[in-house]
Residue, then its C-alpha position, 0 to 999 in steps of 0.5 A: m463469480r465472486s465479488w471481488n475485495r473492497r479495493a474494487t467495491a468499497t464505498c464510504a457513505a459520508a465524509a467526516a467534518f474536521a473538528v479543530g479546537a473549539a471550532t468545526a470546519a464542516v468540509a465534507a458532505g454527501t456520499m463518497a464515490a470511493r476511497t482515495g489516497t495511498v497505501i502507506g510505506t514507512c515512517a514513524n506514526p504514518v496514519l495517526e493511529r493513536d496520537v499526533t506524535g511527530w506531527g504538528r504546526h510549523n512557522t505559519g501553520a495554525a495549531g491542528s489536531r488528530v481528526a477522524v477521516g472517512a474516505h482514505v484507503v488506509a488511514d482512519h485519522a489525519y492531522v488537520q489545521p483549521a480554517a484559522n490558517g494564514a496564507n502559505p501555512e506549513m506543518y511538520l511531519p515525523q522526523k527521519d534518521v538519515a546518512a550522508g549521500e542517501q537519497w530519500r523520497f518523503a511523501m504524504d497524502t493531503w486534502v484541502s478544503g476552502s473557497t479557492a479552486t486549486v493550490q500547490a503543495r510541496m515537501q521540504v527538509d531541514w537537515y541536522n547533524a549528530a550534534g544537532g546543528y542546522l545544516g540547510h534547507v531544501n524544498g521539493a517540487e510543487s504539486p497541484v492539489p484540488v480544493t474540494a468539499a468532500e474528502q479527496w486525497t492527493r499524493v505530494a512527494g519530493d526526492f531529497t539527498a542528504p548532505t555531508g554530515a547529516t544524520r537527521a531530516n526534519v520533514t515539513a510540508r507547505l501549502a501555497g494558497p490563501a488564508g482560511l483554508t483547512w489542510a489535512a495530511t496523513a499517510c506519510d511515506y519515507r522511502p529510498a528514491g530513484e527506483g527505476g525500472q528495466n524490461p522484465p526478463t524472460t527466463p524462469p527464476p532460479t531454484t528455491p533454496v529449501g531452507d529459505t521457505a517457512a514451509a520447510r523451516f516450520n514443517w508445514g507439511t505437503p502443499l494442498p492440491a490448490s498450490d501451483d508451481f506455474d510449471y506449464g506454458s512457455v514464453a513462446s506460448p504463455a498459458v491461461p492459469d490453471r482454472t482448477k486452481w484459479e478464478l480469473a479476472g472477469d471470471g473467464v478467458g478474455q474477460c475483464m472486470s473493474g479495477h481497484n475502486g474503478n481504476g482501469r480494469r483487471c483483465d484475464a489477459n494480463s495474468r499468464v503463465l510462461g513456463g516456470f512463473l506467472r507474470m501479471t502485467g500492468g499496462a500504461d493504459g491502466d489494465t492490470g492482472w488479478l487472480g483468486s484461489t479456487l480454495s477457501q479455508k478457515y485457518g491456514r498457511w500460504e507461501v508465495r515466491a514473488r518479485s515485482q519491478a517497473t518496466g517504464a519511466n517513473n511518472g508517479r502513478q505506480y501499481h501496488p503489488v499485493l498478496i491477500t487473503w480475502p473472506e469467502s463471504n465477501e463481507w467487509p470489513e466484517g469478514a477481515e482482510y489479511d494483506y501479508l504483502e502490500n506495497s505502493a510501488p513495484g520493486e520497493q526496498c521495504a516489504g509492507a503488510f496490513l492486517h485488518y480487524p474483523n469489523h475494523q474493531p477495536r482498531t482498523q489494522e495492524h501495520a508491519e514493515k521490513c526494510g532492506v528487502d529488495l522486492t525486484q529480487w525473488h523472495n518467499f513471502g509466507f503467511e499463517w493464520t491460526r486461532q492464536h495469531l497471524k504471523g508473516y515470514i520473509d525467506g523463512v524468517e518471521w517479520f511480523s506476529f500479531s494477536r492482540d485484540c483478536v485481530q486473527c479472529a476472522p469469522g469464516p473461510m478465506f482465500q488467497t488473491i494475487q493483485l497488481d492494483n491500479f490506484f490512479g486510472g490511466s497513464m500508469q507506470p507499466a510494471v510486472f508482478e512475477v510469481d514462481f510458486a503459490r503454495v497453500y497448506a492446512v493447519t491441523g490439530 
């Protein structure tokens, strides 16, 4: 049995100390048990990869800086205000262009260190029109944030509706607490609010238009035998995925293994074929599905037709649908990791991808995003790994291409996984991740 990816096994040996201005606030010690935080979505400069553009002090906040962090799930840097903060500090985040009537969820991950036990944090918005005129201020809901010495990232989010005439949202955050707290934030995430859920349908997906696949459009050739169109089983009698093509969660029928970072379990029973499509189910109890291809190859092309949606009320604890190629060696980050579809919640309106460099050098990852893609609907997600580049396709149209600094230089063979990841533990918002087909192709020449 393979020891599955870093979402279940990674640890961080030590957290970073925050160095702000001339002073250093040592706010982390000991060993990190697991990475925390959120896989971010869409906003400008979300993880401060190169600079602090868009981030800064606001009103009562102390002047901060970009600081390396060690235990966030995707971010290597955060914007940090030092212990020089007064009571109830604020900071501003990257701005967002909006239109009147649009509903947005503005969110970030935060970590607080200091002498108190718990504080409250909230998102805020100042609205402006096209002429720069101020239209008003709105506060989001307060969220409890634990105060910890070691890195522990907490999600803070608020839903907002743009007023008449609004063209820009100045997004800020406020920490309700005493003076002397060190306050960090990263992974800003702006996406349409109000995404709901419904019961999953029981009918197979419609036939795929040939022209909507990258394989057809770019002549990828004949799918390899490890491909699966999931044309077996039925709704009345669900089938175990074909074990000649897939390794199961827990490596056997009826088995389970630890979930992402120890959150919940990945269980074989949560991945079943219903006569034309695979359904991967994430339950309220935190049990979810996982599949790993039996085929590894160095360089290749993969295409998966998929959709995702919540099936219960939104409680803020959402599953993450993910399509990954993972190193056969299981060495991470040495072996790289190409997440060519990775989202923070089922059924979002923006597709995300995170392409991790071998050894996380000279940088951790490249990030791509394409909005206007309704992930509750069927789409074809293609991925190409060659000596020259990494490319992603949605419905046969290229949406990312990376080659700088040899991000494509994973040293060994990789295999496809399909994951519905649990980032929170129990009391999850139920969801499904459904796959019409998962096809794999060789790169020749």
